[in-house]
C-alpha positions, 0 to 999 in steps of 0.5 A: 877955727879961730876962737871956740867956747867950751861952756861949763855947766857951772852954777857960776854961769848964773848972772855972768852976762857971758852970753853975748861973749860966748856966742861971738865965737866960731863953734861953742861946745857944751856938755850934757843936757845943759840948756841955752833957752831960758839962760840966753843971757849968760850962756847964749845961743849958739850950740856947734858940739855937745859932748854927753856922757852915757847916762844922758844918752841911756837913762829915759828922762834926758829924752836923747831921742826925743829933745831937739837938743840933741839934733843938728849939731855934732855929738860925741858920746862916752862911756867909761872903760877900766884902765886895761879893758880892751875895746871888745872888753868895754863892748860886751859890758859898758857902764851904761847901754850907750849902744841901743840908744845911739844906734836908734838916734843913728838910725832915727836922724841920720843927718846929726853928726853923731859920734861914739868914743873910743874910751881908751882915749880917756886913759891917755888923757889920765896918762897925761894929766898924771905926767903933768901932775906932782901928786898921785890922782884918783884912778878914774877918768877925766871929766867930760870938760878935759875931754872938750878941751883935748878934742877943741885944742887941734882945730881952734887958735884959740879956746876959751873956757867959761867958768871952768876955772871957778871966778869970785861967782863960785857957788856951792849950785852945780849947774846954772840950771837947776838948784842941785848944791853939792861943791863936788860938782867944782873940785870933783869926787869921781873925776879928777876935777882939781888936777885938770883945773890946775893944769889948765890953770897953768896954760891959760893967757888971761889976766887975773881979772878975765879969770877971777871976775870975769870968769874965762880962761884961753888956752892957744891951740895946737897951732899957736901954741908956744913951748918955752925953750 
């Protein structure tokens, strides 16, 4: 892909008018149950991939098995494990019951491109993040956003992340689609969000106006990334 967009769920997307820019990308990645209907002007309409955490898949009120939001696209589902857990240990005791709805979805919607992440990958990303952070970070798996970056960098010439780095529109609202107020959604309590965002900012190729006023950063994919000597 030439250009890929990662659309956060941040409340700062409200009033951003970024929808047309987001939809201009070859691939658009979204997270969890974030809607586009009713928010097209700010977040666009295109969805190529959704990354879903195991709560969205397992809790009935998210309607994973019924909502059309989860059909006709590529879906990657993840559930965390302990740092030292084997795959078998995780399968015996996942954080949430991800396997039952996963199997039901595969059987009822066989055309949906649905995948389940090996949870050990999350700790590989955590190791990378810790290796590039000067202080000790929280020993919890990285966020879906950081997973999205890792997923797309091998496949996209340019990856643009919308409101991953907070712009001047930053708000205490967690999501653009609800009224929940919690600043930890931006800076993190469980996920090591601050470390993720600082590393992403180091890799950012946009100027300050685009980053903090318009509201997105750009990172070159692996095949375009140039390391300084």
